[in-house]
Structure formats: structure tokens, C-alpha cells
C-alpha positions as a Python dict, from the first residue, in 0.01 Angstrom:
ca = {
    (1, 'M'): (0, 0, 0),
    (2, 'S'): (150, -307, 161),
    (3, 'E'): (240, -328, 523),
    (4, 'Q'): (604, -401, 419),
    (5, 'R'): (647, -87, 229),
    (6, 'I'): (497, 115, 522),
    (7, 'G'): (735, -47, 758),
    (8, 'S'): (1038, 26, 541),
    (9, 'A'): (930, 390, 500),
    (10, 'L'): (845, 465, 856),
    (11, 'P'): (1084, 366, 1115),
    (12, 'L'): (976, 191, 1443),
    (13, 'E'): (1234, 420, 1638),
    (14, 'L'): (1340, 776, 1561),
    (15, 'P'): (1715, 848, 1542),
    (16, 'A'): (1827, 948, 1893),
    (17, 'V'): (1956, 1295, 1954),
    (18, 'A'): (2194, 1325, 2260),
    (19, 'K'): (2331, 1668, 2371),
    (20, 'E'): (2519, 1783, 2678),
    (21, 'L'): (2370, 2107, 2816),
    (22, 'T'): (2614, 2373, 2934),
    (23, 'Q'): (2541, 2707, 3114),
    (24, 'E'): (2672, 2872, 2805),
    (25, 'N'): (2427, 2717, 2560),
    (26, 'I'): (2141, 2777, 2810),
    (27, 'E'): (2240, 3144, 2825),
    (28, 'R'): (2272, 3170, 2447),
    (29, 'Y'): (1923, 3030, 2405),
    (30, 'G'): (1794, 3270, 2659),
    (31, 'R'): (1944, 3571, 2474),
    (32, 'A'): (1815, 3442, 2133),
    (33, 'S'): (1457, 3366, 2268),
    (34, 'G'): (1432, 3680, 2501),
    (35, 'D'): (1366, 3459, 2800),
    (36, 'I'): (1634, 3586, 3033),
    (37, 'N'): (1468, 3461, 3356),
    (38, 'P'): (1729, 3441, 3643),
    (39, 'L'): (1643, 3070, 3683),
    (40, 'H'): (1800, 3020, 3344),
    (41, 'M'): (2061, 3295, 3323),
    (42, 'K'): (2195, 3366, 3679),
    (43, 'P'): (2369, 3078, 3862),
    (44, 'D'): (2412, 3286, 4178),
    (45, 'V'): (2035, 3371, 4198),
    (46, 'A'): (1915, 3032, 4093),
    (47, 'A'): (2132, 2863, 4355),
    (48, 'S'): (1877, 2976, 4618),
    (49, 'S'): (1578, 2838, 4421),
    (50, 'R'): (1412, 2514, 4479),
    (51, 'F'): (1615, 2383, 4184),
    (52, 'E'): (1937, 2466, 4359),
    (53, 'G'): (2098, 2603, 4042),
    (54, 'T'): (1998, 2706, 3686),
    (55, 'I'): (1774, 2499, 3470),
    (56, 'A'): (1743, 2487, 3095),
    (57, 'H'): (1446, 2639, 2912),
    (58, 'G'): (1185, 2374, 2845),
    (59, 'M'): (1166, 2482, 2479),
    (60, 'L'): (1542, 2438, 2442),
    (61, 'V'): (1495, 2066, 2557),
    (62, 'L'): (1188, 2036, 2346),
    (63, 'A'): (1395, 2129, 2036),
    (64, 'F'): (1590, 1812, 2068),
    (65, 'I'): (1274, 1616, 2013),
    (66, 'S'): (1206, 1835, 1708),
    (67, 'E'): (1556, 1766, 1595),
    (68, 'A'): (1502, 1390, 1608),
    (69, 'M'): (1191, 1435, 1396),
    (70, 'T'): (1371, 1662, 1149),
    (71, 'K'): (1649, 1402, 1121),
    (72, 'Q'): (1399, 1140, 1020),
    (73, 'F'): (1144, 1334, 822),
    (74, 'G'): (1319, 1651, 705),
    (75, 'V'): (1095, 1899, 511),
    (76, 'E'): (795, 1675, 584),
    (77, 'W'): (837, 1744, 963),
    (78, 'L'): (881, 2114, 905),
    (79, 'R'): (566, 2139, 678),
    (80, 'S'): (321, 1924, 878),
    (81, 'G'): (471, 1828, 1206),
    (82, 'R'): (281, 1871, 1531),
    (83, 'L'): (385, 1821, 1895),
    (84, 'Q'): (170, 1770, 2205),
    (85, 'V'): (393, 1728, 2512),
    (86, 'K'): (417, 1772, 2888),
    (87, 'M'): (725, 1902, 3071),
    (88, 'R'): (780, 1644, 3337),
    (89, 'N'): (1116, 1743, 3488),
    (90, 'V'): (1394, 2008, 3462),
    (91, 'A'): (1728, 1977, 3285),
    (92, 'K'): (2034, 2134, 3437),
    (93, 'P'): (2380, 2233, 3316),
    (94, 'G'): (2594, 1923, 3284),
    (95, 'D'): (2293, 1707, 3201),
    (96, 'T'): (2319, 1491, 2892),
    (97, 'V'): (1970, 1492, 2736),
    (98, 'T'): (1869, 1217, 2479),
    (99, 'A'): (1550, 1263, 2273),
    (100, 'G'): (1376, 1020, 2047),
    (101, 'G'): (1064, 823, 1992),
    (102, 'T'): (869, 511, 1896),
    (103, 'L'): (610, 461, 1627),
    (104, 'K'): (254, 446, 1775),
    (105, 'S'): (28, 442, 1461),
    (106, 'I'): (-2, 497, 1099),
    (107, 'D'): (-319, 617, 934),
    (108, 'E'): (-402, 694, 577),
    (109, 'R'): (-524, 1043, 530),
    (110, 'D'): (-602, 1229, 202),
    (111, 'G'): (-376, 994, 5),
    (112, 'D'): (-80, 1024, 249),
    (113, 'F'): (29, 860, 575),
    (114, 'Q'): (2, 1027, 900),
    (115, 'A'): (245, 879, 1146),
    (116, 'A'): (219, 931, 1525),
    (117, 'Y'): (523, 873, 1752),
    (118, 'A'): (551, 867, 2129),
    (119, 'V'): (829, 1103, 2194),
    (120, 'E'): (1037, 1188, 2498),
    (121, 'A'): (1355, 1338, 2633),
    (122, 'R'): (1548, 1189, 2915),
    (123, 'N'): (1845, 1291, 3115),
    (124, 'Q'): (2154, 1067, 3177),
    (125, 'Q'): (1986, 918, 3488),
    (126, 'G'): (1688, 799, 3270),
    (127, 'E'): (1450, 1051, 3423),
    (128, 'V'): (1177, 1174, 3179),
    (129, 'L'): (1218, 1553, 3123),
    (130, 'I'): (952, 1585, 2843),
    (131, 'S'): (705, 1324, 2701),
    (132, 'G'): (417, 1322, 2454),
    (133, 'D'): (322, 1272, 2090),
    (134, 'A'): (453, 1393, 1757),
    (135, 'V'): (247, 1358, 1436),
    (136, 'V'): (384, 1397, 1083),
    (137, 'R'): (221, 1362, 742),
    (138, 'V'): (429, 1143, 504),
    (139, 'P'): (359, 1117, 140),
    (140, 'K'): (300, 766, -2),
}
């Protein structure tokens, strides 16, 4: 397959996903996931923590990266996607988190392409909250 077709099928940049975190959506995520740790759910308790307030669940923030991959690759991401990331910093209510990624490599595997993206989520100050790699298998 020609390099031109690969380039047109696999974007260099993922579509960005930007979301504002609110205490309400952090609490909804906590109830849905069963993670009701007071650092997420109780502003009065979390105020005395080293974070000086509640923080978002890391998996909630990670979901924004997965959403960017789903926007680009749809069912292929859901079927074959893999993430390997590190949590770098916390997100707090009021933060705007932007997730996205950049193409790192393309390999041919078993008649398909395997695309690797460097992915991350950042807050409005540009601080990295999560970084790592996402890999997805894409049919030729």
C-alpha cells in the first residue's frame, strides 16, 4: 500500500476532546463506578487533603483519551484498542481537560495496519494529567 493512502487513512493528529469538569459530573462518575472515595465525592473532607479540594477520578479523565480514539476510529478502537498510560497530575472541578494524540508509527500486521499514537490529557494551564500510548488495528 502506498504511503499516500496510509497518510490519508490515518491522521497525524487525533480530534481533540475538550471537557469542563464539574463536581456534579465527578460525583456522577463516582456513583456509576462505585468509587465513592471522599477525595472525589466530599468537598468538605477533600479540602483538608494535600489537593485542597476534590479531584476527578483518573479513569474519568482517561475516558476523554478513549473518546478521542473512538471519534477517529469508531468500532475499530472498541474492538482492538489498547492504552498504556501514566497518571501525571490530578484534575479538579472547574478544570477544562483537553485530550488528543499524535501518530507515532504505523506497522503492517496480519494484513492490517497497527497505528500507535502518543496520547495525553492536559488541563487549561497546559499541565499534563495523563500521557502514554494508544494502539489500534486498522483494516487496509
